[in-house]
N, C-alpha and C positions, 0 to 999 in steps of 0.2 A: 671734596674733589673738585678741582678747577673745571669751569665750564665756559666754553667759548660759543658765541653765536656765529654760526656759519650758515652759508648758503642764502643769505638774504639778497633780495634782488632790488635794483634801483627802482624798478616799477612798483614795488610794494611799500616804499617810502612815502609818507604822506606829509606834503609840504603844508605849513600852516595857511599858505593861500587857499588851498582847497577848502579848509574849514571856513575861511573868511567868506569864500564864494557861497557856501551853503547858507551861512547866516543872512547874507545879503538876499539871496533867492527867498529864503523863508520870510524875510521882513518886507520884500519887495522894494529894496533899496538899490538904486543903481550905483554903478561905480562913480559916476560923476557926482552924485550926491554925496556918497561917502567922501570923496575928494574934498568937496566943498565943506563939509562938516569938520574934517580934520586937517584942513589947511595944506593938503599936499595937491599935486597934479592928478588928473585922471589917468595919465600914463604911469605914475608911480604905483596907483592902486592895481592897475592892470597887471604890471610887471609882477607884483607880489601874488596876484591871483594865479598868474601863468607859471609860478615857482621861480622867476627869474632873480627875484630880490627876497631878501629875508625881512622879517618884521623888527624893526629897530625898537629900543626903549621908548624912544619918543614917540613912535608910531602906535606902539602899544598903548601908552598914555592916551593918546588921541582917540583909539578905539574904545577905551574905557569910557570916556566922555560920550562919544558918538553912539555907540551901541550899548552902554550900560553892561559891559562884560569886562570883568576885572583885568587889568593890565597883566597881572601874574598868570592868568589863563593864556594870553598870548605868548608871553614871554617863555612859559613853560613848552608851549607847542614848538616854539622856534628852538630852544634849547634841545629838546628831544630829537628833533629832526637833525640838527647840527651833529649831535653825537651819532646817530645812527649813519648819517652820510660819512662822517669821519671813519667809522668802523668799516663801511663799505669799501671806501677807498684806501684803507690801511694797507692792504696787500700791495698796492702800487707803489707803496714807498720803500719796498725791498729792493736792495741792491744785489748785484751778482756776489760781491764779496761776502755778504751776508750768507749766502747759500753755500759758499765754500766754508765758512766759519761753522755753519750748521753741521756739516758733515763730520768737522773735526770734534764737535761737542756731543757726539753720539752718546758716550757714556754720562755725560752730564745730564742729558735729556732723559736717559733711562732712570738715573737716580731720581730726578725731579718727578718723574711719572710714578716711581714706586712711592714717593712721599706725598703723592697727590698734589703736588705743586703745579702741574700742568696736566692736560687731558691725555689719556692713554693711547687714543688713535687720531693721528692728525696727518695731513699731507705736509710736505716739507715746509711750504710757505707758511701754513697755519702754525707749524710747531716754532717758526721763527717769531711770529708774533707773539706766540706764549712765552718764549725765552725772553723776549723784550720785557715783558710784565714781570715774569719770574725773577729776572736778575736786575730789574728796574734800571734798565739802560735802553736808550731810544734807537740804537742800532747795535746789533750784537758784533758787527765788525769792529766796533770801537773797544771791544774787551782787550784787544792787543795793546791798546794805549793805556791801560789801567796801570798806574804806579802805585806800589804799595805804600800806605802811609804808615810805615813800620818796618820791622824786620823779618827777615826769612832765614830758614835753615834749608838749603837747597844744594844737594850734591852736584857738584860742577861737571861731573862725568854722565849726568843723565840728560836725555833729551827732552827739551822744554818746548811745549806748544803754546804760543803766546795767547791764543783764544781760551784753551783750556785753563792757563794760569790765570788769566783775567777772569774767568767765571768762577773760579775757586776763590779768588780774592772777593768778588762780589758776593759770593754766599757767606763768606767769613764775615763780611762788613754787614750784611743784612741780618744775620744771626746774632750780632753782637750788639743787642739793644737792650739787654737785661739790666736791671738796676743792682749796683753793688751796694754794700752796707757802710763802706768808709773809704776815704782816700788812702792812696798808698802812703805808707810811713816806713821808711827805711829801718827806722830803730826797731821794728817789729818783726825784722827778718828771721832772727833765731827762732821766735815762736812759731811763725808760719812754717818754717822748715821742719820743726819738730811735730807739728800737726800733719804735715804732708807724709812724714815718714811713718806716722801712726796708721794712716790710711793704707799705705803700702803693706804693713804688717798684718792687717786684719784680713782673715781668711773670708773668702767668699764676700769681699766687699764690693759694692757697686762704686768702683773707683771713679768712674765718671762723674756721677752726680755728687759723690761726697767730696771730690777735688773742687768741683765747682761751688758747692755750698761753702766750703772751707775757705777758699781763695776770695770769694766776694766779700768776706769779712775783713779782707786786708786790701781792698781796693783793686782787685783783678778780676775781671770777667772771663772765666776760663771755658773754653769749648773744645771738645774733641771733634773734629771734622774728618769726613770720608776724603781719602785721597783719590785722584784720578790720574791715569796715564797721561803724561805731557804736563803735569803739575807736580814734579817730584820734589815737593816741600815737606819739611818736616814740621815747621811752626811759623806762627805769624803773631807779631805784636804791634799794636798800635796805641798811642795814648789819646784818651778821649778828652773832649773840652773841659770835662769836669775834674781833670788831673787823675782820673782812674785809668787803668790799662784794660785792654782787651788781649787776651793771649789764647792763640788757637794752636793745637797740636794736632797731627795725623799720627796713625798707628803704621800704616804701610806695611802690615804683616811683621812688624818688628819684634825682636825680643824684649821682654819686659825691662832688662837692664838698659837696653838702649832708649826705651820710652822714658824711663825715669831720668836717665842722664840728660835727655833732650829737654825734659821738662824743667830740670834745674839749670841746664844751660840757657834756656829763654829767660828763666827767672834771674840768671846772672846778668843778661843784658839790660834788664830793669834796673837791678841793684848797681850796676856799673854806670848808669846815666847815658846809655846808648840810645835810648829812644826818647826823643823830644817831640815837640807839637808838630814839626815839620820835616821830621827825620824820614828819609826814604832810601832804603838801601836793601839790597838782596843779600841775605846771609848765606853766601855760597862758598865761603872760605876765602873769598879774595881779600877781604879786610882782616889780615892776619892778626893784627894787634887785638882787635875786639873779639875775634874769635878765640883766640888763645886766652884772654882774660875771663871769657865767659865759661870756656872749657875747665880753666882752673877752679872757678867758683863752684861749678857742678861737682867736680871731683872731690874738692875739700869739704863741701857741704854734705856730701853723701858719706864720705869716710875722713875722719879727722886725720890731718897729714902725719903728724908725729906717731899716733897709733899704728897707722898703716906702714909706716917705715918700720916700726918695731916688729910689726907683724911678719912683714916680708924677710927681714933680717933672720928671723928664726928658721925660715925655710920649710916650715911645716905646712904642706898645702894639702893635707888630708882633708877629707869632707867634714870630719869632727872639728878640726881646727878652724876651718873656714865657718862653719856654723857658729862656733863659739865667738869668733870675732865679728861676725855679722850682728849678732845678738848684742854685742858690747856697743855697736854703732846704731842700733835701732833700724837696721835694714834688713832685707830679705838676703839670703845667701848668694842668690843670683847676681846681686850687685857686686858682691866680692868677686865671685867667679868670672864675671864679665870683665872686670878690671884686670884680674890676673891673666886672663886670656889676652887681653889687648897689650899688656906689658911683658908678654912672652914668658911669664912664669909658668903657665899652663898651655897645653895644646887646646885648640878650639873644640876638640872632641871630647874634652875631659869634662866629666859631670853634666853631659848633655841633658840628662833626665831632669836636672835642677833648673835648666834655662827655660823659664816659663815664656810662652809666646802669647801675645795679645793679638785678638782678632777685632776688626772694627764691627761694632753693632749697629749703632745708630748715632746721629749728632744729638748733641743736648740743646734744646730750644731755649 
């Protein structure tokens, strides 16, 4: 559970000068005598004792010689005081735009509290300080300026809140620190696709963890991340400095066929070379050429083109025929049903009992 120190008073902070004054009194040394021993002015010593100045590294060395008290003792006193003073004054750095952003981030705050990332009960300004730390950003108003170092799938007809989207990006980036076992090798694509399909076919599979463990063997750090209102993204991809990739997907209450198509779509962006070291774009459908190419990759990777054409030409769309064809392609029947519905071979109400729907459980660390 995250813990914040709150309620500290300036009057309770102990300046190193107070300790120095006690040492001088205990040893019956005057400020003037200490000044002479350390080579500084009496006024300088007096300002430290009154808390108007801090103890510098040079003066700490002088105190070590003059009082036989290690310089590390004085430096630690000063460091602790500076840290506590900074924390005391931290709230004064909050700007009004951060308070506006905090209101928009209510769902993100709730999520972080449930995960234990920030304290459960805080005043607004305290929660802003907690969000800064949780999202590793000095000013939460700057979330709106976060540019994705990768690709997104974002429905263009959805409302986007820049603060929420920025927070979602930061959470993805923070979570994407796990090691993968190899660099991405495009020649291994067929093998990766086969293993992904096997995970899809397993009953009661923990597909979140199994996909993560499988994909890290192929140079992809895979995460499923919770979605938030205001950040209607389906996926996020970025290339890391070690030439591996981070891939993040959300479920957003989606049917399983949509999830798997989105997963293969994002893989298509990697295969097609759309993600570079400095690539920054929002995958909202505006880049038609790249989107179409990624869609084609996903479509053909899930269902082999010629076999699908032969299947549809037979015009037998009974559940028995669908199950046979799905089995031949090593996919679940809902993959075939979803595509047939999209291409108007079937009504969207057809075989609804076969359309599995995923619900978000928790992110993978």
